[in-house]
C-alpha positions in Angstrom: -11.1 4.3 39.6 -10.1 7.2 37.5 -6.6 8.3 36.3 -6.4 10.7 39.2 -6.6 8.0 41.9 -3.6 6.5 43.5 -3.5 2.7 43.2 -3.1 0.6 46.3 -1.6 -2.6 44.9 -1.2 -4.9 41.9 -4.8 -4.9 40.9 -5.4 -1.1 41.1 -2.0 -0.4 39.6 -2.6 -2.5 36.5 -6.2 -1.3 36.0 -5.4 2.4 36.6 -2.4 2.5 34.3 -4.2 0.7 31.5 -7.3 3.0 31.8 -5.0 6.0 31.5 -3.1 4.8 28.5 -6.3 3.6 26.7 -7.9 7.0 27.3 -4.9 8.8 25.9 -3.6 10.2 29.3 -0.1 9.0 28.8 1.5 11.8 30.8 -0.8 11.1 33.7 0.0 7.4 33.5 3.7 8.1 33.7 3.2 9.7 37.1 1.3 6.8 38.7 3.1 4.9 41.5 1.9 1.7 43.0 2.9 0.0 46.2 6.3 -1.3 45.2 5.6 -1.1 41.5 7.3 1.8 39.8 6.6 3.0 36.3 9.5 4.9 34.6 8.0 7.4 32.1 9.6 5.8 29.1 7.9 2.5 29.6 4.4 4.1 29.6 5.4 5.8 26.4 6.3 2.4 24.9 3.0 1.1 26.1 1.3 3.8 24.0 3.4 2.7 21.1 1.8 -0.7 21.5 -1.6 0.8 20.9 -0.5 2.5 17.7 1.4 -0.5 16.3 1.1 -3.7 18.3 4.0 -5.4 16.5 6.4 -2.6 16.7 5.4 -1.6 20.3 5.5 -5.1 21.8 8.7 -6.1 20.1 10.6 -3.0 21.2 9.1 -3.2 24.7 10.3 -6.8 25.1 13.8 -5.8 23.9 14.0 -2.8 26.1 12.8 -4.6 29.2 15.0 -7.6 28.6 18.1 -5.5 28.3 17.5 -4.2 31.8 16.5 -0.7 30.8 14.0 -0.5 33.6 16.7 -0.8 36.2 16.9 2.2 38.5 19.1 2.8 41.6 16.1 2.6 43.9 14.8 -0.7 42.5 15.7 -4.1 43.9 16.2 -7.2 41.8 12.8 -8.4 42.9 11.2 -5.2 41.8 12.9 -5.3 38.4 11.7 -8.9 37.9 8.1 -8.0 38.9 8.1 -5.0 36.6 9.4 -7.1 33.7 6.6 -9.6 34.1 3.9 -7.0 34.8 4.7 -4.8 31.8 4.7 -7.7 29.3 1.3 -8.8 30.7 -0.2 -5.4 30.6 1.2 -4.6 27.1 -0.2 -7.8 25.7 -3.6 -7.3 27.4 -3.8 -3.7 26.2 -4.0 -4.8 22.6 -6.2 -7.8 23.4 -3.6 -10.5 23.1 -3.9 -12.1 26.5 -4.5 -14.7 27.8 -3.9 -17.1 25.0 -1.6 -15.0 22.8 0.9 -13.4 25.2 2.1 -15.8 27.9 5.2 -15.7 30.1 6.5 -18.6 31.9 9.5 -19.7 33.9 11.4 -22.8 33.1 13.9 -23.4 35.9 16.7 -25.8 35.2 18.2 -27.7 38.1 21.8 -28.7 37.6 23.6 -31.0 39.8 26.9 -29.6 38.7 28.9 -27.5 41.1 29.0 -23.8 40.3 32.6 -22.9 39.6 34.3 -20.6 37.2 35.2 -23.6 35.0 31.8 -25.1 34.8 28.7 -23.5 33.2 25.5 -24.1 35.2 22.3 -25.2 33.5 20.4 -22.3 31.9 17.6 -20.5 33.8 15.1 -19.6 31.1 12.1 -17.3 30.8 10.1 -18.0 27.7 8.2 -15.4 25.8 5.6 -16.6 23.4 3.8 -14.0 21.3 2.1 -13.6 17.9 3.8 -10.2 17.8 7.3 -11.5 17.5 8.3 -11.4 21.2 10.4 -14.4 20.4 12.8 -12.2 18.5 13.3 -9.7 21.4 16.7 -10.6 22.7 18.5 -12.8 20.2 19.3 -16.2 21.6 23.1 -16.9 21.7 24.6 -20.2 21.0 24.4 -22.3 24.1 26.0 -25.6 25.0 23.8 -26.3 28.0 21.7 -29.5 28.3 18.3 -27.8 28.6 15.9 -28.6 25.8 15.7 -26.2 22.9 12.9 -23.9 22.0 12.1 -20.2 21.3 13.6 -19.1 24.6 16.1 -16.6 26.1 19.2 -18.3 27.5 20.4 -16.7 30.7 24.0 -17.6 30.5 26.3 -16.7 33.4 29.3 -16.2 31.1 30.2 -12.4 30.9 30.2 -10.8 27.6 33.5 -9.1 26.5 31.5 -6.2 25.1 29.6 -5.5 28.3 30.0 -2.0 29.7 28.6 -0.4 32.8 26.8 -3.0 34.8 28.0 -6.5 34.1 26.2 -8.2 31.2 26.2 -11.8 29.9 26.4 -13.2 26.4 22.6 -12.9 25.9 22.7 -9.2 26.7 20.8 -9.5 30.1 22.1 -7.8 33.2 23.6 -10.1 35.9 20.6 -9.6 38.2 18.3 -11.2 35.7 20.4 -14.1 34.5 19.1 -16.5 37.2 22.5 -17.9 37.9 22.0 -18.1 41.7 19.3 -20.0 43.7 18.1 -16.7 45.2 17.4 -15.2 41.8 15.7 -18.3 40.7 13.4 -18.2 43.7 12.7 -14.5 43.1 11.8 -15.2 39.5 9.4 -18.0 40.4 7.7 -16.2 43.3 7.2 -13.0 41.4 5.9 -14.8 38.3 3.2 -16.3 40.6 2.5 -12.9 42.2 2.2 -11.1 38.8 0.0 -13.9 37.5 -2.4 -13.6 40.4 -2.5 -9.8 40.1 -3.2 -10.0 36.4 -5.8 -12.6 36.8 -7.6 -10.4 39.3 -8.2 -7.8 36.7 -9.0 -10.3 34.0 -5.8 -9.9 32.0 -4.9 -13.6 32.1 -5.3 -16.6 34.4 -2.5 -17.4 36.8 -2.5 -21.0 35.6 -1.7 -19.9 32.1 1.5 -18.4 33.4 2.7 -20.7 36.1 1.9 -24.0 34.3 2.6 -22.7 30.9 0.0 -25.0 29.4 0.2 -25.3 25.7 -2.8 -24.3 23.5 -5.3 -26.9 22.5 -4.0 -29.4 20.1 -5.3 -29.3 16.6 -6.3 -32.9 17.1 -9.1 -31.6 19.3 -12.1 -31.4 16.8 -13.5 -28.4 18.7 -10.3 -26.4 18.0 -9.5 -27.4 14.5 -10.2 -24.4 12.3 -9.4 -23.4 8.8 -9.5 -20.0 7.2 -9.9 -20.0 3.4 -9.0 -16.7 1.8 -9.3 -15.7 -1.8 -8.4 -12.9 -4.1 -10.6 -13.1 -7.2 -11.2 -10.8 -10.2 -13.7 -12.8 -12.3 -14.8 -15.4 -9.8 -12.6 -18.3 -10.7 -10.4 -18.0 -7.6 -13.5 -17.8 -5.5 -14.8 -21.0 -7.0 -11.6 -22.8 -6.1 -11.7 -21.4 -2.6 -15.2 -22.6 -2.1 -14.1 -26.1 -3.3 -11.3 -26.0 -0.7 -13.7 -25.0 2.0 -15.8 -28.0 1.3 -12.8 -30.2 1.6 -11.7 -28.8 5.0 -15.3 -29.1 6.3 -15.2 -32.8 5.4 -11.9 -33.1 7.3 -13.8 -31.6 10.3 -12.2 -28.2 10.4 -14.4 -25.3 11.5 -14.2 -23.5 8.2 -14.5 -19.8 7.4 -14.4 -18.5 3.8 -13.6 -14.8 3.2 -12.0 -12.5 0.6 -8.5 -11.3 1.5 -9.5 -7.6 2.1 -12.0 -8.7 4.8 -9.3 -10.1 7.0 -7.1 -8.2 9.5 -3.5 -9.5 9.6 -3.9 -10.5 13.3 -6.7 -12.9 12.3 -4.2 -15.0 10.3 -2.7 -16.4 13.5 -5.9 -17.6 15.0 -6.9 -20.6 12.9 -5.1 -23.9 12.8 -4.4 -23.5 9.1 -4.9 -20.7 6.5 -5.3 -21.5 2.8 -4.9 -18.8 0.2 -6.3 -18.9 -3.3 -5.4 -15.9 -5.5 -5.4 -15.1 -9.2 -3.1 -12.9 -11.1 -4.7 -10.2 -13.2 -3.6 -7.4 -15.5 0.2 -6.9 -15.6 1.0 -9.1 -12.7 -1.5 -7.4 -10.4 -3.4 -8.7 -7.4 -7.2 -8.7 -7.7 -9.3 -5.8 -6.6 -10.6 -7.6 -3.4 -7.0 -8.4 -2.3 -5.2 -5.1 -2.8 -5.8 -3.7 0.7 -4.6 -6.9 2.2 -1.5 -7.0 0.0 -0.7 -3.4 0.9 -0.9 -4.2 4.7 1.2 -7.3 4.2 4.0 -5.2 2.5 4.2 -2.8 5.4 7.8 -2.2 6.5 6.6 -2.3 10.1 6.2 -6.1 9.8 9.4 -7.8 10.8 10.6 -11.3 9.9 9.2 -13.8 12.3 5.9 -12.0 13.0 3.9 -14.8 11.3 5.9 -17.6 12.8 2.8 -19.3 14.1 1.0 -19.2 10.7 0.6 -22.6 8.9 -0.5 -22.0 5.4 -0.7 -23.3 1.9 -1.7 -21.6 -1.3 -3.0 -22.0 -4.9 -2.6 -19.5 -7.7 -4.6 -19.0 -10.9 -2.9 -17.5 -13.9 -2.5 -17.4 -17.7 0.8 -18.3 -19.2 0.1 -16.1 -22.2 0.9 -13.2 -19.8 4.6 -12.5 -19.2 3.9 -12.2 -15.4 2.4 -15.7 -15.1 1.0 -16.3 -11.6 3.3 -13.6 -10.2 0.7 -12.5 -7.6 0.6 -16.0 -6.1 4.3 -16.4 -6.0 4.9 -12.9 -4.5 2.2 -13.7 -1.8 3.9 -17.0 -1.0 7.3 -15.4 -0.8 6.2 -12.6 1.4 4.4 -14.9 3.9 7.6 -17.1 4.1 9.7 -13.9 4.6 7.6 -13.0 7.6 8.1 -16.4 9.2 5.0 -18.3 8.0 5.5 -22.0 7.4 4.0 -23.8 4.4 2.5 -27.1 5.5 1.7 -28.2 1.9 3.4 -27.6 -1.4 1.7 -24.7 -3.3 -0.2 -25.3 -6.5 -0.9 -23.4 -9.7 -3.5 -23.5 -12.4 -3.0 -22.3 -16.0 -5.9 -21.1 -18.2 -3.9 -22.1 -21.3 -4.1 -25.8 -20.2 -6.7 -27.7 -22.3 -8.7 -28.2 -19.2 -8.1 -24.7 -17.9 -7.0 -24.2 -14.4 -9.2 -27.1 -13.3 -6.3 -29.6 -14.1 -4.0 -27.9 -11.6 -6.8 -27.6 -9.0 -7.5 -31.3 -9.2 -3.9 -32.4 -8.6 -3.3 -29.9 -5.8 -6.6 -30.7 -4.0 -5.5 -34.4 -3.8 -2.2 -33.4 -2.3 -3.8 -30.9 0.1 -6.2 -33.5 1.5 -3.4 -36.0 2.0 -1.2 -33.4 3.7 -3.9 -32.1 6.0 -4.6 -35.6 7.3 -0.9 -36.3 7.8 0.1 -33.0 9.4 -3.2 -32.4 11.4 -4.5 -35.9 12.2 -7.9 -36.4 13.6 -8.2 -38.0 17.1 -8.3 -41.7 17.4 -11.8 -42.9 16.5 -12.7 -39.8 14.5 -12.8 -40.1 10.8 -13.3 -37.5 8.0 -16.9 -37.0 6.9 -17.5 -39.7 4.2 -17.7 -38.4 0.6 -21.2 -39.9 0.3 -22.6 -38.2 3.4 -24.5 -34.9 2.9 -23.1 -31.9 4.8 -25.7 -29.4 5.8 -24.7 -26.1 4.2 -24.2 -22.9 6.2 -27.2 -21.2 4.4 -30.5 -22.5 3.1 -33.8 -21.1 1.9 -37.1 -21.3 3.8 -40.6 -20.0 3.3 -41.0 -16.5 4.8 -43.9 -16.9 7.2 -43.8 -13.2 8.0 -45.4 -12.4 4.6 -49.1 -13.1 4.9 -50.0 -11.9 1.3 -50.7 -14.8 -1.0 -48.6 -14.6 -4.2 -50.5 -15.7 -7.3 -48.8 -18.1 -9.7 -47.2 -16.5 -12.8 -49.1 -17.2 -16.0 -46.5 -18.9 -18.2 -48.5 -18.3 -21.3 -47.5 -14.7 -21.1 -43.8 -15.2 -21.3 -41.4 -12.3 -21.8 -38.9 -12.7 -24.6 -36.2 -10.7 -22.7 -35.2 -10.4 -19.1 -37.1 -7.9 -17.0 -36.0 -4.2 -17.0 -36.0 -4.0 -13.2 -32.8 -2.7 -11.6 -30.9 -5.4 -9.7 -29.9 -3.9 -6.3 -26.1 -4.6 -6.3 -24.2 -3.0 -3.5 -21.7 -0.4 -4.7 -22.9 -0.3 -8.3 -23.7 2.8 -10.3 -27.1 3.3 -12.0 -26.2 3.6 -15.7 -28.6 5.0 -18.2 -28.3 3.4 -21.7 -28.1 6.2 -24.3 -27.4 3.9 -27.3 -26.7 0.3 -28.2 -25.6 0.2 -31.9 -24.3 -2.6 -34.0 -21.2 -1.4 -35.8 -20.4 -4.5 -37.8 -21.9 -5.1 -41.2 -25.3 -6.9 -41.1 -23.9 -9.7 -43.2 -20.9 -10.1 -41.0 -20.8 -13.3 -38.9 -20.2 -11.4 -35.6 -22.5 -8.9 -33.9 -20.3 -6.2 -32.3 -22.0 -3.4 -30.3 -20.9 0.1 -29.5 -22.7 0.9 -26.3 -22.9 4.3 -24.7 -23.9 4.6 -21.0 -24.4 7.6 -18.8 -24.4 8.1 -15.1 -26.1 11.0 -13.3 -23.2 11.2 -10.9 -19.6 12.1 -11.7 -17.3 9.1 -11.8 -13.6 9.0 -12.4 -11.7 6.4 -14.4 -8.6 6.1 -16.5 -7.3 4.1 -19.5 -7.6 0.4 -18.9 -10.6 0.7 -16.6 -13.3 -1.9 -16.8 -17.1 -1.8 -16.5 -18.6 -4.6 -14.5 -22.0 -5.8 -16.0 -24.3 -8.0 -14.0 -26.2 -10.4 -16.4 -29.6 -11.8 -16.2 -31.1 -15.1 -17.4 -33.8 -15.2 -20.0 -37.4 -16.0 -18.9 -37.8 -19.0 -21.2 -34.7 -20.6 -19.6 -35.9 -19.8 -16.1 -39.4 -21.3 -16.8 -37.8 -24.4 -18.3 -35.7 -24.9 -15.2 -38.7 -24.5 -12.9 -40.7 -27.0 -14.9 -37.8 -29.5 -14.8 -37.5 -29.2 -11.0 -41.3 -29.2 -10.5 -41.2 -25.9 -8.6 -44.1 -24.2 -10.3 -46.2 -24.1 -7.1 -43.4 -22.6 -5.0 -41.5 -20.5 -7.6 -43.2 -17.2 -6.7 -43.7 -17.6 -3.0 -41.7 -15.3 -0.7 -38.6 -16.8 0.9 -36.0 -16.0 3.5 -32.4 -16.9 4.0 -31.6 -19.0 7.1 -28.1 -19.3 8.6 -26.5 -22.3 10.2 -26.2 -21.7 14.0 -23.6 -24.4 14.6 -20.5 -22.4 13.5 -18.2 -22.2 16.6 -15.0 -20.4 15.5 -14.4 -17.2 13.6 -16.9 -14.7 12.2 -19.0 -17.4 10.5 -19.8 -17.9 6.8 -20.9 -14.9 4.8 -24.3 -14.8 3.2 -24.3 -15.9 -0.5 -26.6 -12.9 -1.2 -24.3 -10.3 0.5 -23.7 -8.5 -2.8 -27.3 -7.5 -3.0 -29.4 -4.9 -1.1 -32.6 -7.0 -0.5 -34.4 -4.5 1.7 -36.9 -3.7 -1.0 -36.8 -7.0 -2.9 -39.2 -9.9 -2.7 -37.0 -13.0 -2.6 -38.4 -15.8 -4.7 -37.1 -18.8 -6.6 -38.0 -17.1 -9.9 -36.1 -13.9 -8.9 -33.1 -15.9 -7.9 -33.0 -17.9 -11.1 -33.3 -14.7 -13.2 -30.8 -12.5 -11.3 -28.6 -14.6 -9.1 -28.1 -18.2 -10.1 -26.1 -19.1 -13.2 -28.1 -21.9 -14.8 -26.6 -21.2 -18.3 -22.9 -21.8 -17.4 -20.8 -24.9 -18.2 -20.9 -26.9 -14.9 -17.7 -27.7 -13.0 -16.9 -31.0 -11.4 -18.0 -29.8 -8.0 -21.5 -29.2 -9.3 -21.9 -32.9 -10.1 -20.4 -33.8 -6.7 -23.2 -31.8 -5.1 -25.9 -33.4 -7.3 -24.9 -36.9 -6.1 -26.4 -36.3 -2.7 -29.9 -35.7 -4.1 -29.9 -38.6 -6.5 -32.0 -41.6 -5.6 -31.7 -45.3 -6.5 -35.2 -46.6 -6.2 -35.6 -47.4 -9.9 -33.3 -48.6 -12.6 -33.2 -45.2 -14.3 -32.4 -43.5 -11.0 -29.5 -45.9 -10.3 -28.1 -45.4 -13.8 -28.2 -41.6 -13.5 -26.6 -41.6 -10.1 -23.8 -43.8 -11.4 -23.3 -41.4 -14.3 -23.1 -38.5 -11.8 -20.5 -40.3 -9.8 -18.4 -40.7 -13.0 -18.6 -37.0 -13.8 -17.7 -36.1 -10.2 -14.7 -38.5 -10.2 -11.5 -36.4 -10.4 -9.6 -39.2 -12.0 -12.0 -39.4 -15.0 -10.7 -36.3 -16.8 -12.0 -37.2 -20.3 -15.5 -38.0 -19.1 -16.2 -34.5 -17.7 -14.4 -32.8 -20.7 -16.4 -34.8 -23.3 -19.7 -34.2 -21.6 -19.4 -30.5 -20.6 -16.6 -28.5 -22.0 -16.3 -29.9 -25.5 -20.0 -29.5 -26.4 -20.4 -26.4 -24.2 -23.2 -28.0 -22.3 -25.0 -25.8 -19.8 -26.4 -26.6 -16.4 -30.0 -26.3 -17.8 -29.1 -28.9 -20.4 -27.5 -31.2 -17.8 -30.8 -31.2 -15.8 -32.6 -32.0 -19.0 -30.5 -35.2 -19.3 -30.9 -36.2 -15.6 -34.6 -36.3 -15.6 -35.0 -38.3 -12.4 -33.1 -35.7 -10.4 -35.1 -33.0 -8.5 -33.1 -30.5 -6.5 -34.5 -29.4 -3.2 -35.2 -25.7 -3.6 -34.0 -25.1 -0.1 -30.4 -25.7 -1.2 -30.2 -24.1 -4.6 -28.0 -21.2 -3.3 -25.2 -23.7 -2.4 -25.8 -26.2 -5.2 -26.1 -23.9 -8.3 -23.3 -21.4 -9.1 -23.9 -17.7 -8.7 -24.0 -15.3 -11.6 -20.8 -13.2 -11.6 -20.4 -9.7 -12.9 -18.6 -9.7 -16.3 -15.9 -7.2 -17.0 -15.6 -5.2 -20.2 -12.8 -2.8 -21.1 -14.0 0.8 -21.4 -13.5 2.4 -24.7 -13.8 6.1 -23.7 -11.2 8.5 -22.4 -10.4 12.2 -22.3 -13.3 14.3 -23.6 -15.4 11.2 -24.4 -15.8 10.6 -20.6 -17.8 13.9 -20.2 -21.5 13.9 -21.0 -22.2 16.6 -23.6 -24.9 18.1 -21.3 -22.4 19.0 -18.6 -19.9 21.8 -18.8 -17.1 20.4 -16.7 -15.8 16.9 -16.2 -15.7 17.4 -12.4 -19.4 17.8 -12.0 -22.7 16.5 -13.5 -23.0 13.4 -15.6 -20.3 11.0 -16.9 -20.2 8.7 -19.9 -18.9 5.2 -20.4 -18.5 3.6 -23.8 -18.1 -0.1 -24.4 -17.1 -2.1 -27.5 -18.7 -5.6 -27.0 -18.8 -8.7 -29.2 -22.0 -10.7 -28.8 -20.9 -14.2 -28.1 -22.8 -17.0 -29.8 -20.3 -19.8 -30.6 -21.7 -22.9 -32.3 -21.6 -26.3 -30.5 -20.0 -29.1 -32.5 -22.4 -31.6 -30.7 -25.6 -29.9 -29.5 -26.8 -28.2 -32.6 -30.5 -27.9 -31.7 -29.8 -25.3 -29.0 -27.6 -22.3 -29.9 -24.8 -21.3 -27.5 -24.7 -17.8 -26.0 -22.5 -15.7 -23.8 -24.6 -15.2 -20.6 -23.7 -11.5 -20.3 -23.5 -10.4 -24.0 -26.8 -12.2 -24.8 -28.4 -10.0 -22.2 -26.6 -6.9 -23.3 -27.9 -7.4 -26.9 -31.4 -6.8 -25.5 -30.6 -3.4 -24.0 -32.6 -0.5 -25.4 -32.1 3.2 -25.1 -33.7 4.5 -22.0 -33.1 1.4 -19.8 -31.2 1.6 -16.5 -28.8 -1.1 -15.5 -26.4 -1.5 -12.5 -22.7 -1.0 -13.4 -19.6 -1.6 -11.4 -16.3 0.1 -12.1 -12.8 -1.2 -11.6 -9.7 1.0 -12.3 -7.9 -1.5 -14.6 -4.2 -2.2 -15.0 -2.8 0.0 -17.8 -0.7 2.2 -15.6 -0.4 5.5 -17.3 -0.4 9.2 -16.2 0.0 12.7 -17.7 3.7 12.4 -17.1 3.8 9.6 -19.8 2.8 12.1 -22.5 6.5 12.7 -23.4 7.0 9.0 -23.8 5.9 7.5 -27.2 3.4 4.7 -27.1 3.2 1.6 -29.4 -0.4 0.3 -29.1 -1.4 -3.1 -30.5 -5.0 -4.3 -30.4 -6.8 -6.5 -32.9 -10.7 -6.7 -32.7 -12.4 -5.5 -29.6 -8.9 -5.2 -28.0 -8.8 -1.7 -29.5 -11.3 -0.6 -26.8 -8.8 0.3 -24.0 -6.4 1.7 -26.6 -9.0 4.1 -27.8 -9.5 5.2 -24.2 -5.7 5.7 -23.9 -5.5 7.7 -27.2 -8.2 10.1 -26.1 -6.8 10.4 -22.7 -3.4 11.3 -24.1 -5.1 13.8 -26.4 -6.8 15.5 -23.4 -3.5 15.6 -21.5 -1.8 17.4 -24.4 -4.4 20.2 -24.6 -3.0 23.4 -23.2 -3.3 27.2 -23.9 -1.8 28.2 -27.2 1.9 28.9 -27.1 4.5 30.2 -29.4 5.9 28.4 -31.3 2.8 26.0 -31.5 3.4 22.6 -30.0 3.8 19.6 -32.3 0.8 17.3 -33.0 0.0 15.7 -29.7 0.0 12.1 -31.0 2.7 12.4 -33.6 5.1 10.1 -31.7 2.4 7.4 -31.0 1.6 4.4 -33.2 -1.6 2.3 -33.3 -1.6 -1.2 -34.9 -5.1 -2.6 -35.4 -6.2 -5.9 -36.8 -9.6 -7.0 -38.2 -11.0 -9.2 -40.9 -12.3 -6.8 -43.5 -12.2 -3.1 -44.2 -15.9 -3.0 -44.8 -17.1 -5.5 -42.0 -15.3 -4.8 -38.7 -12.9 -1.9 -39.2 -13.8 -0.3 -35.8 -13.5 3.5 -35.5 -11.9 3.8 -38.9 -13.2 7.3 -39.5 -12.0 8.3 -36.1 -8.4 7.1 -36.7 -8.4 9.0 -40.0 -9.5 12.2 -38.3 -6.9 11.8 -35.5 -4.2 11.2 -38.1 -4.9 14.6 -39.6 -5.6 16.6 -36.5 -3.2 15.0 -34.0 -0.6 13.2 -36.1 -1.6 9.7 -35.0 0.2 7.0 -37.0 -2.2 4.0 -37.5 -1.8 0.8 -39.4 -4.4 -2.0 -40.0 -3.9 -5.7 -40.7 -6.7 -7.3 -42.7 -6.9 -11.1 -42.5 -9.9 -11.7 -44.7 -10.1 -8.8 -47.2 -9.5 -9.7 -50.8 -8.5 -6.0 -51.5 -5.5 -6.3 -49.2 -2.7 -8.8 -48.5 -3.6 -11.3 -45.8 -1.7 -10.3 -42.7 -2.0 -10.0 -38.9 -0.8 -7.5 -36.4 2.5 -9.4 -36.1 3.1 -8.9 -39.8 2.5 -5.1 -39.5 5.0 -5.0 -36.6 7.7 -6.6 -38.8 6.8 -4.4 -41.7 7.3 -1.3 -39.6 10.5 -2.6 -38.0 12.5 0.5 -38.4 10.0 2.9 -36.8 9.2 0.5 -34.0 12.9 -0.1 -33.2 13.4 3.6 -33.0 10.4 4.1 -30.8 11.4 1.4 -28.3 15.2 1.6 -28.3 16.2 5.2 -29.1 13.1 7.0 -27.6 12.4 4.5 -24.7 8.8 4.1 -25.7 6.1 2.0 -24.0 4.2 -1.0 -25.5 0.5 -1.7 -24.9 -0.9 -5.0 -26.1 -4.7 -5.6 -25.7 -7.1 -8.3 -27.0 -7.5 -12.0 -27.0 -5.3 -14.0 -24.6 -4.7 -16.8 -27.1 -1.8 -16.8 -29.6 -1.9 -13.1 -30.3 0.2 -11.9 -27.3 2.9 -14.5 -27.9 3.0 -13.7 -31.6 3.4 -10.0 -30.9 6.2 -10.6 -28.5 8.0 -12.8 -31.0 7.6 -10.2 -33.7 9.1 -7.6 -31.4 12.1 -9.9 -30.7 12.6 -10.1 -34.5 12.4 -6.4 -34.9 15.0 -5.8 -32.2 17.3 -8.5 -33.4 17.2 -7.3 -37.1 15.3 -10.3 -38.4 12.3 -8.4 -39.5 11.5 -5.6 -42.0 14.2 -4.4 -44.4 17.1 -5.6 -42.3 18.9 -7.3 -45.2 22.3 -6.5 -43.7 21.6 -8.9 -40.8 22.8 -8.5 -37.3 25.6 -5.9 -37.3 25.9 -5.8 -33.5 29.0 -4.1 -32.2 30.7 -6.0 -29.4 31.6 -3.6 -26.7 31.8 -4.1 -23.0 32.7 -2.0 -20.0 33.5 -2.9 -16.4 31.7 -1.5 -13.4 33.3 -0.7 -10.1 32.4 -4.1 -8.8 34.1 -5.8 -11.8 30.8 -6.8 -13.6 30.3 -6.2 -17.2 27.9 -3.4 -18.1 26.5 -2.3 -21.4 24.4 0.6 -22.5 21.5 0.2 -25.0 23.7 1.5 -27.8 26.4 -1.0 -26.9 23.9 -3.9 -26.8 22.3 -2.8 -30.1 25.3 -1.8 -32.0 25.5 1.1 -34.5 22.5 0.0 -36.5 20.3 -0.8 -33.5 20.2 -4.6 -33.8 20.5 -7.0 -30.9 21.0 -10.7 -30.6 17.8 -12.7 -30.0 18.9 -13.3 -26.4 19.5 -9.6 -25.9 16.2 -8.7 -27.5 14.3 -11.1 -25.2 16.2 -9.6 -22.2 15.4 -6.1 -23.4 11.7 -6.9 -23.4 11.9 -8.5 -20.0 13.5 -5.4 -18.7 10.7 -3.3 -20.3 8.2 -5.4 -18.3 10.1 -5.0 -15.1 10.4 -1.2 -15.5 6.7 -0.7 -16.5 7.3 -0.1 -20.2 5.5 -3.3 -21.5 1.8 -3.6 -20.6 -0.5 -6.4 -21.6 -4.3 -6.4 -21.1 -5.8 -9.6 -22.6 -8.8 -11.7 -22.0 
């Protein structure tokens, strides 16, 4: 039936109106009349609002209808009641919320009390239950009736003093809908049944769901227990924790789905039994890249308090206390969820990278609490127990031989072993193909550390700003891959074609995502060898969860096997903290070396994608900005090729215990093998140093020892490019004259990065730069903190009098804390040539509200000094207003 047809009853009326609205024919829908069912134009308009914004539209429709706005002189009480029911049903079904999400039911209270003016009868209630905040339509007034409580509308017969026009009651409903007389009660009940039958006929909802008001399935029903695990991760740590949480919920018999935050629409938060968030804080208190779209949606002003009332959640945050905004993303997410009505069923947890065990210590404690709380708040049915810890759970994905490939693959000749990873391009979705122009060591050959200046070029224009990071995807070395294959006795299968097989038993939600979803495998032969080189991280330090996975493959047929399984159980025990630390973290023992110790253990190759960790892309701050971003062969920055420069320290820390095998950084060891002419996949993230051309008038204090100078170099060249303009009269001042760079290194001859460049910029652009040498006999031993104190007067002027910005980049250890303490000393007059001490002038004013207010001058006094407390508050205010940025790793 089209929009031009005239409906003949409930069924045709509902179906025709909905078709018209969905097809955009709102005006046509407004003119439709059914047999006894009228549709005022405004209500159709509101139905179209539901399509545009379900929360806003449904909430306002419920409020409008409940206040009697549909009442018309020609409409009877019965017609009004029917329309009220029908329009809520059709509104919910139009956005796909019926039958289980939008329900309407009548709860009729029978009171034996006589109905007199002195006695209030029992309430007649119609309950609205909706994920889109229908509960908060008409506000429920205080009620002293005896009917049980709940998220319901109380139809009180007591008139409201504020009522005008037609008589209204305390709850704001018109008299005809208050249900205060038996006739109205009967009408409500009969028309609910009629509307339910009509809606059921067109598939909107079942009549039983309305009349009986049956509750949704209990979470005690194993078939309906579901958990949605969401993560926001920048470097992979939060994703690792989320995967561990998903393994826990699966053992507690929840149907579990694991996704990144950006992959989830807000409406999907209300479908599972529980939702568990794991999120890291990165940059200057920023959310990770794969959580930004979700966070933006969650902050929408269209979301009203109470919209997430049905959400039961818990959360864990990962942070670094060396940052001023420690774990702020997690705390902000938790607060926003609670503000929208979500209810936390378990105390939130936090992990700190500065802890001796890293964030793992916080994870361990919180996971124990989470398990206990889940069992208490969402108990399993009688006779059903959690999956025992010693029982193997079939993973969602496994490998199998690819029978569709008939070609026999010859075994690789291990006698011809490559010394470096293959030069083949790994097909990473969304990555740029970057051509390596140069890979030069810029530290002295006799210096202990190898630092590379790497120049990359893309054949496509890419845009990035100061603070942006390049994501490099590492590879494992052939000798390590071959060694692992031999240990696992996979030589006969290592080069055979494989396929990825999914578990078909997942009942709820979109199902688990493929562990290889980051790769375009359409033109790739999937083999164990290819996975070990490009996908699986066999050279990382294993986590506790890795040993817990190994236990299921350990045997006990011999004495050696029994001993090694006992040892695995010790390493997997969350209560034996020192055991894991001493065996893995302290000696920096890799997964390959672990398998060398557990000689009786052979992993089934079918499960390696869920047993071994995946290689993550490593982030490196980009050192190019301004004109350095443009390839010399192109004429404009907008077209042609782009350049990306990196400053990378090759990581090879010694092990205090395992001396016969050198330690390497997985990514930097691979990067050291790069040769000019190679092509590699490179991701690009915007970074977190918020700056723009409008900041050019604001002086910048830049502090970056070692390779921390990379993003500051990008910032300097970007500011230089922003300042370039046609010549004017009088000529502008040097573009960097108001900026200051403080760099730190060991020696003026070994690792003084870009020294010639800073000297040139000092002459041509007025850049003030200072260097702290910590191991150079020709200079006093000092660090960047000492230079800050030595330049106290200039820095105090830059920050206080000229409202400058601070950028701190480099190691996340003690350096950021030392820099902040030095700035406090500068501002409080305890550093530099402040021999006169704190000459702070005590002045105070009074605002209109009576509170004391002080300007910067009043806080600082005539000589610009503050108390220590005021200096710390001043820096905190700089952070809050975006004038203090820290990018450390």
